[in-house]
N, C-alpha and C positions, 0 to 999 in steps of 0.2 A: 725796468731794472732787468737787467740781464742776470741770466744764472752767473756769472761768474765773479761778475761783480756783486751778488749777495752773499755767495761761498767767502770774498773777501771780505766784506762787514762782519759775516759770521767767525772767520780766523781772527781777525780783528778782536772780536770781544773776550773769543778766548784769550788772548795772548793779555786784556785789560783784565780778565778776571786769574788769571794765572797769578800776573805781578800785585794787584790788589789782594786775594788770598790768602799765598803762599809765597812771600817775600821771606829768605831771598830766592831768586826760580835764575836758574840759569839753561841757555840755550846748546844743545850740542850739533856743532854742525859738523857736516862730512862734507860738506862744499858740492854735494849733488845740487842738481837741477833745481830738487823740490827745497833742499835749505838753502837754495840761494832766493829764492822766491820767500822763504820767512826773514832771510834776511834782511830783504827788501822793506817787508811788513813790519820786524822789527825796530827798525829804524825810523819808518817812518810812523810809526804809531803806538812804540811802546820800547824808545832807546834806551830805560830804566833796566831792563834786560840784559844781564850778563851772555857773555858769547865763547864759546870754548870750541878747538878743534883738536883731534888727535893724529900727532902725525908719529907714526906705526916705524920711519924710518925706511920705507919700501914704497911711498909714493910716488906717482907718476910726477914727473918734471909740470907738467900742463896742471899737475892739480896743486903745486907751489907756487905757478904764476897766479891762480887765481886766489891764493891767499894773499899774494900782493895787490893784486886789484879791489879787495874786499878793505884794507887795510888803506889804499889810497881812498878809495868810491865813500867808506863809510862810515860813521866819527863813534859808532859801535864797537870799543875796542875785541880783537878778537883773540886771545888767550889760548895759546898752543900748548897741550901736553908730551910728553914723550915718555917711552918707555924705560922704564930703571935698567941701566946699563947693564947691571950683574946678570941681572932675569935674563937677558937675552942673551948675554954672554954663555950663561947655561943653558939656554934652549940650544942654542948653535951645537954648542960642545955634543949633546946628546941626540940632536936630529941630524944637522947638518944645518946649513944654509938655506936650503930648499927642501929639507925634508918634511915638507907641509904636504908634497904631494902624496907621498906616502901612504897616507890613511889620515880618515877623518882624525884619529885621537890626535894624530902628530898637526894635523890643519888648524884641530881647536886648540891645543894647548899653543901653538904661535898667538891664533887671534887672542888670549886669556893674557899672555906677555905685552901683548905689542899694542891690543884696546880693552880688555876689561878691567883689566888694575889701572891703568891710566884713566880710565871711565872712574872708578872708583874715588881715586884722587880728585876728580875734577866736581865729581858731585858730593863730595865731605862738606857737612854744614848747612848743605841745600836743603829747602823743603820741595822743591820742583822741580822737574828740568821737560825740558821741551823738545820734542824729535821731528824729525819731516817724514813722518812713516807714511804710509797710505797704502789703503788695502788693496785696492790692484796691482801693488809690487810683487806679490807672492803671496803662494796657497799660506805659509804661513801667518799670514797676516791678516786675514779673514776674519777674525774673529774680535779683533783690536777695538778699544773705545776711544773715543776723544778725550775723554776725561778718566783714570783710573788709579787705582793706589797700586804704587809698583811696591809690592811687597819682597823681593829681595835686596832693595836698596832702601829702602823705608823712606820712602817718599813720593808724593803726587807725581804722575806724569801726563804731558798732555802732547797730543797727533793734531795740532788745528788744521792742517791739509788732509784728513784723513779720508774724507771723499772726493775728493778732487780726483777728476782723471790726469791721465799723463798731455793729453790736448790743451785740460786750462792751465795745468803748471806753464807749458808753454808757451798759452797765450799770453798769460802775464809776463813772461818772461821778455817776451817781443816787445807788447806793451809799452812796459817800463823800462825796457834798454837794460835791465840786469846785466851782469858780468856773468858768465860761466864757463866753465869747463869745456877747453876747446876738443875734446876728445869727445863730446857728443857730435861733434859734427862731424867723426871718424865715425861712428857709427858704436858707441860707446853709451849706453842710454844709463846704462848704473858703473860705479867706478868705486873703486877700494883701494888696495894695494898693488903696484903695478905686478906681479908675478902671481896673481888670482884674479885677477880681471883680462877679459877678452872681449873683442868686438864681436857684435851679433851680424844675424842675417837677416835678412827680412821674413816675418813670419813668426819668429822664435820669439821664446818669452823675454821681456825687457830685462828680468834679472838672471837669464841665461848665460852671460858670459861671466857671469862672479860663480867659482867654484865650480868652473863646468863640468868635472870630474867626478862631482856627487848626485846624492839624490836631491831632486829638489824638495822632496819635501820638509828635508831637514835644513837646507841650508843658510842658515843664521851665524851671524860671528859671535854669539852670545853677549853682545850687549842690549839685543832685546826679546831675550826668553826668559824666562822663569814663572816663578810664582805669583804673578801679577792677579789681581781680582778684579774684574772692570767693575765700573762704578755708572750712575746718571751719566747720560750722555750729553755734555754740554748743547 
């Protein structure tokens, strides 16, 4: 058995455990390369796991194209959550349309309105959620575990691809003809909102194109930071 096949089986086992022990469980699909691997794995191994995505209102066209491709390719429905319009209007009135460039506080306020608050609604009533986070992605993710209690949201959190390498993610995508964001072919390894994402140059960290004007030690949007305590690895 190849190393990748072993990791595929381990990830499938994590998905089965999540669905068996923590129903209802949902998958937070950001439509990045890792999340497209999970989309494919869920469709093949645990299609009863719900799946959602957050439309911040500032996504690249290529991400919307991928949303539609997921709808066509997979029978697992992708539910899309949007930010509260009144909160977006208040934020823009206070900091401006692109005020998130002016300070870390402004950027985090924008992320809260456009991502964190919709996430809270998406997770309401769930006992667990699944993400495509990997340790290799960023220095802020080095202490993650495959399974941990998310104290901030009050539910279990699973990261089935935690120990996958970027090369393994792309090997799976190519081998299984998984659809992916066209921006990846233009040197965008990590894709978020259009104004906060840029292409990277050879040798840069894979998340260097996200909030590139900030300290890499603190570059998280708020979806995955908090008081969660690690539990036993799966």
